[in-house]
MARGU-338078 format. One record per residue: residue number from 1; residue in one letter; x negated, y, z of N, C-alpha, C in turn. Coordinates in Angstrom, 1 decimal, always signed. Layout:
MARGU-338078
+-----+------+--------+--------+--------+--------+--------+--------+--------+--------+--------+
| pos | code |     nX |     nY |     nZ |    caX |    caY |    caZ |     cX |     cY |     cZ |
+-----+------+--------+--------+--------+--------+--------+--------+--------+--------+--------+
| NUM |    A |      X |      Y |      Z |      X |      Y |      Z |      X |      Y |      Z |
...
+-----+------+--------+--------+--------+--------+--------+--------+--------+--------+--------+
end
This chain:
MARGU-338078
+-----+------+--------+--------+--------+--------+--------+--------+--------+--------+--------+
| pos | code |     nX |     nY |     nZ |    caX |    caY |    caZ |     cX |     cY |     cZ |
+-----+------+--------+--------+--------+--------+--------+--------+--------+--------+--------+
|   1 |    X |   +4.5 |   +7.6 |  -23.2 |   +4.7 |   +6.6 |  -22.2 |   +5.3 |   +7.3 |  -21.0 |
|   2 |    X |   +6.2 |   +6.5 |  -20.3 |   +6.9 |   +7.1 |  -19.2 |   +6.8 |   +6.3 |  -18.0 |
|   3 |    X |   +7.1 |   +6.9 |  -16.9 |   +7.2 |   +6.2 |  -15.6 |   +8.4 |   +6.7 |  -14.9 |
|   4 |    X |   +9.0 |   +5.9 |  -14.0 |  +10.0 |   +6.3 |  -13.1 |   +9.5 |   +6.4 |  -11.7 |
|   5 |    X |   +9.7 |   +7.6 |  -11.1 |   +9.2 |   +7.8 |   -9.8 |  +10.4 |   +7.9 |   -8.8 |
|   6 |    X |  +10.3 |   +7.0 |   -7.8 |  +11.4 |   +7.0 |   -6.8 |  +10.9 |   +7.2 |   -5.4 |
|   7 |    X |  +11.3 |   +8.2 |   -4.8 |  +10.9 |   +8.5 |   -3.4 |  +11.7 |   +7.6 |   -2.5 |
|   8 |    X |  +11.0 |   +6.9 |   -1.6 |  +11.6 |   +5.9 |   -0.7 |  +12.2 |   +6.6 |   +0.5 |
|   9 |    X |  +12.7 |   +5.8 |   +1.5 |  +13.3 |   +6.4 |   +2.6 |  +12.4 |   +7.2 |   +3.4 |
|  10 |    X |  +11.1 |   +7.0 |   +3.3 |  +10.0 |   +7.9 |   +3.8 |   +9.6 |   +8.6 |   +2.5 |
|  11 |    X |  +10.0 |   +9.8 |   +2.3 |   +9.9 |  +10.4 |   +0.9 |   +8.5 |  +10.6 |   +0.4 |
|  12 |    X |   +7.5 |  +10.6 |   +1.3 |   +6.1 |  +10.7 |   +0.9 |   +5.6 |   +9.5 |   +0.2 |
|  13 |    X |   +6.2 |   +8.3 |   +0.4 |   +5.9 |   +7.1 |   -0.2 |   +6.7 |   +6.9 |   -1.5 |
|  14 |    X |   +6.1 |   +6.6 |   -2.6 |   +6.8 |   +6.7 |   -3.9 |   +6.6 |   +5.3 |   -4.6 |
|  15 |    X |   +7.7 |   +4.8 |   -5.1 |   +7.7 |   +3.6 |   -6.0 |   +7.5 |   +4.1 |   -7.4 |
|  16 |    X |   +6.6 |   +3.6 |   -8.1 |   +6.3 |   +4.0 |   -9.5 |   +6.6 |   +2.8 |  -10.4 |
|  17 |    X |   +7.5 |   +3.0 |  -11.3 |   +7.8 |   +1.9 |  -12.3 |   +7.4 |   +2.3 |  -13.7 |
|  18 |    X |   +6.4 |   +1.6 |  -14.2 |   +5.9 |   +2.0 |  -15.6 |   +6.9 |   +1.5 |  -16.6 |
|  19 |    X |   +6.9 |   +2.2 |  -17.8 |   +7.7 |   +1.7 |  -18.9 |   +6.9 |   +0.6 |  -19.6 |
|  20 |    X |   +7.6 |   -0.5 |  -19.8 |   +7.0 |   -1.7 |  -20.4 |   +7.3 |   -1.8 |  -21.8 |
|  21 |    X |   +6.3 |   -2.2 |  -22.6 |   +6.5 |   -2.5 |  -24.0 |   +6.1 |   -3.9 |  -24.3 |
|  22 |    X |   +7.0 |   -4.7 |  -24.7 |   +6.7 |   -6.1 |  -25.0 |   +7.2 |   -6.5 |  -26.4 |
|  23 |    X |   +6.5 |   -7.4 |  -27.0 |   +6.9 |   -8.0 |  -28.2 |   +6.3 |   -9.4 |  -28.3 |
|  24 |    X |   +6.3 |  -10.0 |  -29.5 |   +5.8 |  -11.4 |  -29.6 |   +4.3 |  -11.6 |  -29.3 |
|  25 |    X |   +3.6 |  -10.5 |  -29.2 |   +2.1 |  -10.5 |  -28.8 |   +1.9 |  -10.5 |  -27.3 |
|  26 |    X |   +2.9 |  -10.0 |  -26.6 |   +2.7 |   -9.9 |  -25.1 |   +3.3 |   -8.6 |  -24.6 |
|  27 |    X |   +2.6 |   -8.0 |  -23.7 |   +3.1 |   -6.8 |  -22.9 |   +2.0 |   -5.8 |  -22.9 |
|  28 |    X |   +2.5 |   -4.5 |  -22.9 |   +1.6 |   -3.4 |  -22.7 |   +2.3 |   -2.3 |  -21.8 |
|  29 |    X |   +1.5 |   -1.7 |  -20.9 |   +2.0 |   -0.6 |  -20.2 |   +0.9 |   +0.2 |  -19.6 |
|  30 |    X |   +1.1 |   +1.5 |  -19.4 |   +0.1 |   +2.4 |  -18.7 |   +0.4 |   +2.2 |  -17.2 |
|  31 |    X |   -0.7 |   +2.1 |  -16.4 |   -0.5 |   +2.0 |  -15.0 |   -0.8 |   +3.2 |  -14.3 |
|  32 |    X |   -1.5 |   +4.2 |  -14.9 |   -1.8 |   +5.4 |  -14.2 |   -2.1 |   +6.5 |  -15.3 |
|  33 |    X |   -1.5 |   +7.7 |  -15.2 |   -1.8 |   +8.8 |  -16.0 |   -1.8 |  +10.0 |  -15.2 |
|  34 |    X |   -2.9 |  +10.7 |  -14.9 |   -2.9 |  +11.8 |  -13.9 |   -1.9 |  +12.9 |  -14.3 |
|  35 |    X |   -1.8 |  +13.3 |  -15.5 |   -0.9 |  +14.4 |  -15.9 |   +0.5 |  +14.1 |  -15.5 |
|  36 |    X |   +1.0 |  +12.9 |  -15.8 |   +2.4 |  +12.5 |  -15.4 |   +2.6 |  +12.4 |  -13.9 |
|  37 |    X |   +1.6 |  +11.8 |  -13.2 |   +1.7 |  +11.7 |  -11.8 |   +1.8 |  +13.1 |  -11.2 |
|  38 |    X |   +0.9 |  +14.0 |  -11.6 |   +0.9 |  +15.4 |  -11.1 |   +2.3 |  +16.0 |  -11.3 |
|  39 |    X |   +2.8 |  +15.9 |  -12.5 |   +4.1 |  +16.4 |  -12.9 |   +5.2 |  +15.9 |  -11.9 |
|  40 |    X |   +5.0 |  +14.8 |  -11.3 |   +6.0 |  +14.1 |  -10.4 |   +5.6 |  +14.2 |   -9.0 |
|  41 |    X |   +4.7 |  +15.2 |   -8.6 |   +4.4 |  +15.5 |   -7.3 |   +3.3 |  +14.6 |   -6.6 |
|  42 |    X |   +2.6 |  +13.8 |   -7.4 |   +1.4 |  +13.0 |   -6.9 |   +0.2 |  +13.6 |   -7.5 |
|  43 |    X |   -0.5 |  +14.5 |   -6.7 |   -1.6 |  +15.3 |   -7.1 |   -2.9 |  +14.7 |   -6.7 |
|  44 |    X |   -2.9 |  +13.4 |   -6.2 |   -4.1 |  +12.8 |   -5.7 |   -5.1 |  +12.5 |   -6.8 |
|  45 |    X |   -6.3 |  +12.8 |   -6.4 |   -7.5 |  +12.4 |   -7.3 |   -8.0 |  +11.1 |   -6.8 |
|  46 |    X |   -7.9 |  +10.0 |   -7.6 |   -8.4 |   +8.7 |   -7.2 |   -9.8 |   +8.6 |   -7.6 |
|  47 |    X |  -10.7 |   +8.0 |   -6.7 |  -12.1 |   +8.0 |   -7.0 |  -12.7 |   +6.6 |   -6.8 |
|  48 |    X |  -12.0 |   +5.6 |   -6.3 |  -12.5 |   +4.3 |   -6.1 |  -11.4 |   +3.3 |   -6.4 |
|  49 |    X |  -11.7 |   +2.2 |   -7.1 |  -10.8 |   +1.1 |   -7.3 |  -11.2 |   -0.1 |   -6.5 |
|  50 |    X |  -10.2 |   -0.8 |   -6.0 |  -10.5 |   -2.1 |   -5.2 |   -9.6 |   -3.2 |   -5.7 |
|  51 |    X |  -10.1 |   -4.4 |   -5.6 |   -9.3 |   -5.6 |   -6.0 |   -9.5 |   -6.6 |   -4.9 |
|  52 |    X |   -8.3 |   -7.2 |   -4.4 |   -8.4 |   -8.3 |   -3.4 |   -7.7 |   -9.5 |   -4.0 |
|  53 |    X |   -8.2 |  -10.6 |   -3.7 |   -7.6 |  -11.9 |   -4.1 |   -7.3 |  -12.7 |   -2.8 |
|  54 |    X |   -6.0 |  -13.1 |   -2.7 |   -5.6 |  -13.8 |   -1.5 |   -4.6 |  -14.9 |   -1.8 |
|  55 |    X |   -4.5 |  -15.8 |   -0.9 |   -3.6 |  -17.0 |   -1.1 |   -2.3 |  -16.7 |   -0.3 |
|  56 |    X |   -1.3 |  -17.5 |   -0.6 |   +0.0 |  -17.4 |   +0.1 |   -0.1 |  -17.3 |   +1.6 |
|  57 |    X |   +0.7 |  -16.4 |   +2.2 |   +0.7 |  -16.3 |   +3.6 |   -0.3 |  -15.3 |   +4.2 |
|  58 |    X |   -1.3 |  -14.9 |   +3.4 |   -2.3 |  -13.9 |   +3.9 |   -1.6 |  -12.6 |   +4.1 |
|  59 |    X |   -1.8 |  -12.0 |   +5.3 |   -1.5 |  -10.6 |   +5.5 |   -2.7 |   -9.9 |   +5.7 |
|  60 |    X |   -2.9 |   -8.8 |   +4.9 |   -4.0 |   -7.9 |   +5.0 |   -3.4 |   -6.6 |   +5.5 |
|  61 |    X |   -4.0 |   -6.2 |   +6.6 |   -3.5 |   -4.9 |   +7.2 |   -3.0 |   -5.1 |   +8.6 |
|  62 |    X |   -2.6 |   -4.0 |   +9.1 |   -2.2 |   -2.7 |   +8.5 |   -3.4 |   -1.8 |   +8.7 |
|  63 |    X |   -4.0 |   -1.3 |   +7.6 |   -5.2 |   -0.6 |   +7.5 |   -5.1 |   +0.9 |   +7.1 |
|  64 |    X |   -6.0 |   +1.7 |   +7.5 |   -6.1 |   +3.1 |   +7.1 |   -7.5 |   +3.6 |   +7.3 |
|  65 |    X |   -7.8 |   +4.7 |   +6.7 |   -9.1 |   +5.4 |   +6.9 |   -8.8 |   +6.7 |   +7.7 |
|  66 |    X |   -9.6 |   +7.0 |   +8.7 |   -9.4 |   +8.2 |   +9.5 |  -10.0 |   +9.4 |   +8.7 |
|  67 |    X |   -9.6 |  +10.6 |   +9.1 |  -10.2 |  +11.8 |   +8.6 |  -11.6 |  +11.9 |   +9.1 |
|  68 |    X |  -12.6 |  +12.3 |   +8.3 |  -12.4 |  +13.0 |   +7.1 |  -12.4 |  +12.1 |   +5.8 |
|  69 |    X |  -12.4 |  +10.8 |   +6.0 |  -12.4 |   +9.9 |   +4.9 |  -11.1 |   +9.2 |   +4.6 |
|  70 |    X |  -10.0 |   +9.9 |   +5.0 |   -8.6 |   +9.3 |   +4.8 |   -8.4 |   +9.0 |   +3.4 |
|  71 |    X |   -7.6 |   +8.0 |   +3.1 |   -7.4 |   +7.6 |   +1.7 |   -5.9 |   +7.5 |   +1.4 |
|  72 |    X |   -5.5 |   +8.1 |   +0.3 |   -4.2 |   +7.7 |   -0.3 |   -4.5 |   +6.5 |   -1.2 |
|  73 |    X |   -3.4 |   +5.7 |   -1.4 |   -3.6 |   +4.5 |   -2.2 |   -2.5 |   +4.4 |   -3.3 |
|  74 |    X |   -2.9 |   +3.8 |   -4.4 |   -1.9 |   +3.4 |   -5.4 |   -2.1 |   +1.9 |   -5.7 |
|  75 |    X |   -1.1 |   +1.2 |   -5.2 |   -1.2 |   -0.3 |   -5.1 |   -0.3 |   -1.0 |   -6.1 |
|  76 |    X |   -0.9 |   -2.1 |   -6.7 |   -0.1 |   -2.9 |   -7.6 |   -0.6 |   -4.4 |   -7.5 |
|  77 |    X |   +0.3 |   -5.3 |   -7.8 |   -0.1 |   -6.7 |   -7.8 |   -0.3 |   -7.1 |   -9.3 |
|  78 |    X |   -1.5 |   -7.4 |   -9.7 |   -1.8 |   -7.7 |  -11.1 |   -1.6 |   -9.2 |  -11.3 |
|  79 |    X |   -1.6 |  -10.0 |  -10.2 |   -1.3 |  -11.4 |  -10.3 |   -0.5 |  -11.8 |   -9.1 |
|  80 |    X |   +0.5 |  -12.6 |   -9.2 |   +1.3 |  -13.0 |   -8.1 |   +2.3 |  -12.0 |   -7.6 |
|  81 |    X |   +2.7 |  -12.1 |   -6.3 |   +3.7 |  -11.3 |   -5.7 |   +3.4 |  -11.0 |   -4.3 |
|  82 |    X |   +3.6 |   -9.7 |   -3.9 |   +3.3 |   -9.3 |   -2.5 |   +4.5 |   -8.5 |   -1.9 |
|  83 |    X |   +4.6 |   -8.6 |   -0.6 |   +5.5 |   -7.7 |   +0.2 |   +4.6 |   -6.6 |   +0.7 |
|  84 |    X |   +4.7 |   -5.4 |   +0.1 |   +3.8 |   -4.3 |   +0.4 |   +4.4 |   -3.4 |   +1.4 |
|  85 |    X |   +3.7 |   -2.9 |   +2.4 |   +4.2 |   -2.1 |   +3.5 |   +3.4 |   -0.9 |   +3.7 |
|  86 |    X |   +4.1 |   +0.3 |   +4.0 |   +3.4 |   +1.5 |   +4.4 |   +4.1 |   +2.0 |   +5.7 |
|  87 |    X |   +3.3 |   +2.3 |   +6.7 |   +3.7 |   +2.7 |   +8.0 |   +3.3 |   +4.2 |   +8.2 |
|  88 |    X |   +4.2 |   +5.1 |   +8.6 |   +3.8 |   +6.5 |   +8.8 |   +3.2 |   +6.6 |  +10.2 |
|  89 |    X |   +1.9 |   +7.0 |  +10.2 |   +1.2 |   +7.2 |  +11.5 |   +0.8 |   +8.6 |  +11.8 |
|  90 |    X |   +1.5 |   +9.5 |  +11.1 |   +1.3 |  +11.0 |  +11.4 |   +2.2 |  +11.4 |  +12.6 |
|  91 |    X |   +1.6 |  +11.6 |  +13.7 |   +2.4 |  +11.7 |  +15.0 |   +3.4 |  +12.9 |  +15.0 |
|  92 |    X |   +3.1 |  +13.9 |  +14.2 |   +4.1 |  +15.0 |  +14.1 |   +5.1 |  +14.9 |  +13.0 |
|  93 |    X |   +5.1 |  +13.7 |  +12.4 |   +6.1 |  +13.5 |  +11.3 |   +7.5 |  +13.1 |  +11.9 |
|  94 |    X |   +8.5 |  +13.4 |  +11.2 |   +9.9 |  +13.0 |  +11.6 |  +10.0 |  +11.5 |  +11.4 |
|  95 |    X |   +9.2 |  +10.9 |  +10.6 |   +9.3 |   +9.4 |  +10.3 |   +8.1 |   +8.6 |  +10.9 |
|  96 |    X |   +7.5 |   +9.3 |  +11.9 |   +6.4 |   +8.6 |  +12.7 |   +6.8 |   +7.2 |  +13.2 |
|  97 |    X |   +6.0 |   +6.2 |  +12.9 |   +6.3 |   +4.9 |  +13.4 |   +7.3 |   +4.1 |  +12.5 |
|  98 |    X |   +7.8 |   +4.7 |  +11.5 |   +8.8 |   +4.1 |  +10.5 |   +7.9 |   +3.4 |   +9.4 |
|  99 |    X |   +8.5 |   +2.5 |   +8.8 |   +7.9 |   +1.8 |   +7.7 |   +8.8 |   +1.6 |   +6.5 |
| 100 |    X |   +8.2 |   +1.4 |   +5.3 |   +9.0 |   +1.1 |   +4.1 |   +8.2 |   -0.1 |   +3.4 |
| 101 |    X |   +8.9 |   -0.8 |   +2.6 |   +8.3 |   -1.9 |   +1.9 |   +8.9 |   -2.1 |   +0.5 |
| 102 |    X |   +8.1 |   -2.7 |   -0.3 |   +8.5 |   -3.0 |   -1.7 |   +7.9 |   -4.3 |   -2.1 |
| 103 |    X |   +8.6 |   -5.0 |   -3.0 |   +8.0 |   -6.2 |   -3.6 |   +7.2 |   -5.8 |   -4.8 |
| 104 |    X |   +6.0 |   -6.0 |   -4.9 |   +5.1 |   -5.7 |   -6.1 |   +4.7 |   -7.0 |   -6.7 |
| 105 |    X |   +4.8 |   -7.1 |   -8.0 |   +4.5 |   -8.4 |   -8.6 |   +3.9 |   -8.2 |  -10.0 |
| 106 |    X |   +3.3 |   -9.3 |  -10.5 |   +2.9 |   -9.3 |  -11.9 |   +4.0 |   -9.3 |  -12.9 |
| 107 |    X |   +5.2 |   -9.6 |  -12.4 |   +6.4 |   -9.5 |  -13.3 |   +7.1 |   -8.1 |  -13.3 |
| 108 |    X |   +7.1 |   -7.4 |  -12.2 |   +7.7 |   -6.1 |  -12.3 |   +6.7 |   -5.0 |  -12.6 |
| 109 |    X |   +5.5 |   -5.2 |  -12.4 |   +4.4 |   -4.2 |  -12.7 |   +4.5 |   -2.9 |  -11.9 |
| 110 |    X |   +5.3 |   -2.9 |  -10.9 |   +5.5 |   -1.7 |  -10.1 |   +4.3 |   -1.3 |   -9.3 |
| 111 |    X |   +4.2 |   -0.1 |   -8.9 |   +3.1 |   +0.4 |   -8.1 |   +3.7 |   +1.1 |   -6.9 |
| 112 |    X |   +3.0 |   +1.1 |   -5.8 |   +3.4 |   +1.9 |   -4.6 |   +2.4 |   +2.9 |   -4.3 |
| 113 |    X |   +2.8 |   +4.2 |   -4.2 |   +1.9 |   +5.3 |   -3.8 |   +2.1 |   +5.4 |   -2.3 |
| 114 |    X |   +0.9 |   +5.3 |   -1.6 |   +0.9 |   +5.4 |   -0.2 |   -0.1 |   +6.6 |   +0.2 |
| 115 |    X |   +0.5 |   +7.7 |   +0.7 |   -0.4 |   +8.9 |   +0.9 |   -1.3 |   +8.7 |   +2.2 |
| 116 |    X |   -2.2 |   +9.7 |   +2.3 |   -3.0 |   +9.7 |   +3.6 |   -2.0 |   +9.8 |   +4.8 |
| 117 |    X |   -2.4 |   +9.3 |   +5.9 |   -1.6 |   +9.3 |   +7.1 |   -0.7 |   +8.2 |   +7.2 |
| 118 |    X |   -0.9 |   +7.1 |   +6.4 |   -0.1 |   +5.9 |   +6.5 |   -1.0 |   +4.7 |   +6.6 |
| 119 |    X |   -0.6 |   +3.8 |   +7.5 |   -1.3 |   +2.5 |   +7.5 |   -0.6 |   +1.6 |   +6.4 |
| 120 |    X |   -1.4 |   +0.8 |   +5.8 |   -1.0 |   +0.0 |   +4.6 |   -1.3 |   -1.5 |   +4.9 |
| 121 |    X |   -0.4 |   -2.4 |   +4.4 |   -0.7 |   -3.8 |   +4.5 |   +0.2 |   -4.5 |   +3.5 |
| 122 |    X |   -0.1 |   -5.8 |   +3.3 |   +0.7 |   -6.6 |   +2.5 |   +0.6 |   -8.1 |   +2.8 |
| 123 |    X |   +1.7 |   -8.8 |   +2.5 |   +1.7 |  -10.3 |   +2.7 |   +1.9 |  -10.9 |   +1.3 |
| 124 |    X |   +1.1 |  -11.9 |   +1.0 |   +1.2 |  -12.6 |   -0.2 |   +2.3 |  -13.6 |   -0.2 |
| 125 |    X |   +3.2 |  -13.5 |   -1.2 |   +4.4 |  -14.3 |   -1.2 |   +4.2 |  -15.5 |   -2.2 |
| 126 |    X |   +3.4 |  -15.3 |   -3.2 |   +3.2 |  -16.3 |   -4.3 |   +2.0 |  -17.2 |   -3.8 |
| 127 |    X |   +1.8 |  -18.3 |   -4.7 |   +0.7 |  -19.2 |   -4.4 |   -0.7 |  -18.4 |   -4.2 |
| 128 |    X |   -0.9 |  -17.4 |   -5.0 |   -2.0 |  -16.6 |   -4.8 |   -1.7 |  -15.2 |   -5.4 |
| 129 |    X |   -2.5 |  -14.2 |   -5.1 |   -2.2 |  -12.9 |   -5.6 |   -3.5 |  -12.1 |   -5.8 |
| 130 |    X |   -3.6 |  -11.3 |   -6.8 |   -4.6 |  -10.3 |   -7.0 |   -4.0 |   -8.9 |   -6.9 |
| 131 |    X |   -4.5 |   -8.1 |   -6.0 |   -4.0 |   -6.8 |   -5.7 |   -5.0 |   -5.7 |   -6.1 |
| 132 |    X |   -4.6 |   -4.8 |   -6.9 |   -5.5 |   -3.7 |   -7.4 |   -5.0 |   -2.4 |   -6.7 |
| 133 |    X |   -5.9 |   -1.7 |   -6.1 |   -5.5 |   -0.4 |   -5.6 |   -6.5 |   +0.7 |   -5.8 |
| 134 |    X |   -6.0 |   +1.8 |   -6.3 |   -6.9 |   +3.0 |   -6.4 |   -6.8 |   +3.7 |   -5.1 |
| 135 |    X |   -8.0 |   +4.3 |   -4.7 |   -8.0 |   +5.1 |   -3.5 |   -8.6 |   +6.5 |   -3.7 |
| 136 |    X |   -8.2 |   +7.4 |   -2.8 |   -8.6 |   +8.8 |   -3.0 |  -10.0 |   +9.2 |   -2.3 |
| 137 |    X |  -10.6 |   +8.2 |   -1.6 |  -11.8 |   +8.5 |   -0.9 |  -12.6 |   +7.2 |   -0.9 |
| 138 |    X |  -13.9 |   +7.3 |   -0.9 |  -14.7 |   +6.1 |   -0.8 |  -14.5 |   +5.4 |   +0.6 |
| 139 |    X |  -14.7 |   +4.1 |   +0.6 |  -14.6 |   +3.3 |   +1.8 |  -15.7 |   +3.8 |   +2.7 |
| 140 |    X |  -15.3 |   +3.9 |   +4.0 |  -16.3 |   +4.3 |   +5.0 |  -16.1 |   +3.5 |   +6.3 |
| 141 |    X |  -16.9 |   +2.5 |   +6.5 |  -16.7 |   +1.6 |   +7.6 |  -16.5 |   +2.3 |   +9.0 |
| 142 |    X |  -17.2 |   +3.4 |   +9.2 |  -17.1 |   +4.0 |  +10.5 |  -15.8 |   +4.8 |  +10.6 |
| 143 |    X |  -15.1 |   +5.0 |   +9.5 |  -13.8 |   +5.7 |   +9.6 |  -12.6 |   +4.7 |   +9.4 |
| 144 |    X |  -12.9 |   +3.4 |   +9.5 |  -11.8 |   +2.4 |   +9.3 |  -10.9 |   +2.3 |  +10.5 |
| 145 |    X |   -9.7 |   +2.2 |  +10.3 |   -8.7 |   +2.0 |  +11.4 |   -7.6 |   +1.1 |  +11.1 |
| 146 |    X |   -6.8 |   +0.7 |  +12.0 |   -5.7 |   -0.1 |  +11.7 |   -4.7 |   -0.3 |  +12.9 |
| 147 |    X |   -3.6 |   -1.0 |  +12.6 |   -2.6 |   -1.3 |  +13.6 |   -2.4 |   -2.8 |  +13.4 |
| 148 |    X |   -2.1 |   -3.5 |  +14.5 |   -1.9 |   -5.0 |  +14.4 |   -0.6 |   -5.2 |  +13.6 |
| 149 |    X |   -0.7 |   -6.2 |  +12.8 |   +0.4 |   -6.5 |  +11.8 |   +1.8 |   -6.8 |  +12.5 |
| 150 |    X |   +1.8 |   -7.3 |  +13.7 |   +3.0 |   -7.7 |  +14.3 |   +3.4 |   -6.9 |  +15.5 |
| 151 |    X |   +3.0 |   -5.6 |  +15.5 |   +3.3 |   -4.6 |  +16.5 |   +4.8 |   -4.6 |  +16.8 |
| 152 |    X |   +5.3 |   -5.0 |  +18.0 |   +6.8 |   -5.1 |  +18.2 |   +7.5 |   -3.7 |  +18.1 |
| 153 |    X |   +6.8 |   -2.6 |  +18.3 |   +7.4 |   -1.3 |  +18.1 |   +7.8 |   -1.0 |  +16.7 |
| 154 |    X |   +7.0 |   -1.6 |  +15.8 |   +7.3 |   -1.4 |  +14.3 |   +8.4 |   -2.3 |  +13.8 |
| 155 |    X |   +8.4 |   -3.6 |  +14.4 |   +9.4 |   -4.6 |  +14.0 |   +9.5 |   -4.7 |  +12.5 |
| 156 |    X |   +8.3 |   -4.9 |  +11.9 |   +8.3 |   -5.2 |  +10.4 |   +8.8 |   -6.5 |  +10.1 |
| 157 |    X |   +9.7 |   -6.6 |   +9.2 |  +10.4 |   -7.9 |   +8.8 |   +9.5 |   -8.6 |   +7.8 |
| 158 |    X |   +8.4 |   -9.1 |   +8.2 |   +7.5 |   -9.9 |   +7.3 |   +8.3 |  -11.1 |   +6.8 |
| 159 |    X |   +8.2 |  -11.4 |   +5.5 |   +9.1 |  -12.4 |   +4.9 |   +8.6 |  -13.8 |   +5.2 |
| 160 |    X |   +7.4 |  -14.0 |   +5.7 |   +6.9 |  -15.3 |   +6.0 |   +6.5 |  -15.5 |   +7.5 |
| 161 |    X |   +6.6 |  -16.7 |   +8.0 |   +6.3 |  -16.9 |   +9.4 |   +5.0 |  -17.6 |   +9.5 |
| 162 |    X |   +4.6 |  -18.4 |   +8.5 |   +3.3 |  -19.1 |   +8.5 |   +2.3 |  -18.3 |   +7.8 |
| 163 |    X |   +1.6 |  -17.4 |   +8.6 |   +0.7 |  -16.4 |   +8.0 |   -0.7 |  -16.6 |   +8.4 |
| 164 |    X |   -1.6 |  -16.1 |   +7.6 |   -3.1 |  -16.1 |   +7.8 |   -3.6 |  -14.7 |   +8.0 |
| 165 |    X |   -4.2 |  -14.5 |   +9.2 |   -4.7 |  -13.2 |   +9.6 |   -6.2 |  -13.2 |   +9.8 |
| 166 |    X |   -6.9 |  -12.3 |   +9.4 |   -8.4 |  -12.3 |   +9.7 |   -8.6 |  -12.0 |  +11.1 |
| 167 |    X |   -9.8 |  -12.5 |  +11.6 |  -10.1 |  -12.2 |  +13.0 |  -10.1 |  -10.7 |  +13.4 |
| 168 |    X |  -10.6 |   -9.9 |  +12.5 |  -10.7 |   -8.5 |  +12.7 |   -9.2 |   -7.9 |  +12.8 |
| 169 |    X |   -8.3 |   -8.3 |  +11.9 |   -7.0 |   -7.8 |  +11.9 |   -6.2 |   -8.3 |  +13.2 |
| 170 |    X |   -6.6 |   -9.4 |  +13.7 |   -5.9 |   -9.9 |  +15.0 |   -6.3 |   -9.0 |  +16.2 |
| 171 |    X |   -7.4 |   -8.3 |  +16.1 |   -7.9 |   -7.4 |  +17.2 |   -7.4 |   -6.0 |  +17.1 |
| 172 |    X |   -6.7 |   -5.6 |  +16.0 |   -6.2 |   -4.2 |  +15.8 |   -5.3 |   -3.8 |  +17.0 |
| 173 |    X |   -5.3 |   -2.5 |  +17.3 |   -4.4 |   -2.1 |  +18.4 |   -2.9 |   -1.9 |  +18.0 |
| 174 |    X |   -2.1 |   -1.7 |  +19.0 |   -0.7 |   -1.3 |  +18.8 |   -0.7 |   +0.1 |  +18.4 |
| 175 |    X |   +0.4 |   +0.5 |  +17.7 |   +0.6 |   +1.9 |  +17.3 |   +0.5 |   +2.8 |  +18.5 |
| 176 |    X |   +1.1 |   +2.5 |  +19.6 |   +1.1 |   +3.3 |  +20.8 |   -0.2 |   +3.6 |  +21.4 |
| 177 |    X |   -1.2 |   +2.8 |  +21.0 |   -2.6 |   +3.0 |  +21.5 |   -3.5 |   +3.7 |  +20.5 |
| 178 |    X |   -3.0 |   +4.2 |  +19.4 |   -3.8 |   +4.9 |  +18.4 |   -3.9 |   +6.3 |  +18.8 |
| 179 |    X |   -5.1 |   +6.9 |  +18.5 |   -5.2 |   +8.4 |  +18.7 |   -4.5 |   +9.0 |  +17.5 |
| 180 |    X |   -4.3 |  +10.3 |  +17.6 |   -3.6 |  +11.1 |  +16.6 |   -4.7 |  +11.5 |  +15.6 |
| 181 |    X |   -4.9 |  +10.7 |  +14.5 |   -5.9 |  +10.9 |  +13.5 |   -5.4 |  +11.8 |  +12.4 |
| 182 |    X |   -4.0 |  +12.1 |  +12.4 |   -3.5 |  +12.9 |  +11.3 |   -2.5 |  +13.9 |  +11.9 |
| 183 |    X |   -2.9 |  +15.2 |  +11.8 |   -2.1 |  +16.3 |  +12.3 |   -1.1 |  +16.7 |  +11.2 |
+-----+------+--------+--------+--------+--------+--------+--------+--------+--------+--------+
end
């Protein structure tokens, strides 16, 4: 089985395209294989899996976990379609405050690798979506952090205007007000 690994304009974020095998029975593909990921520069050990279910227009994020519980993520849409976003929040990075996005869907089966030091979020484009993500550290409520989804300094081109945001996500700070959690 093979994957194609494409480093995006922020090279630490990687689009992973699995090789698909389909016939009259349906479709099969591997979604994660540590040896192949390691060979392609993703040495992350994933220890927790999460699944979210959301309806069209929901934006979840932009979330991250602070050190020492920082999380890398491997995200895919197992149902529906999402606009997936990673924002570099490493203050000493050349790409600090920049973002990249990809469309992940049940049709393309692509995955997005988001390393530690990035805020992550997505917007549901289809009627509903189920998103599966592997993370490199257990969830820790006291280490949870985020940036407000519509921070004008980021200028993320969210593809929908009629969106649903949780009350917690509406209270997240601007990037400029974040402490430097990632050296």
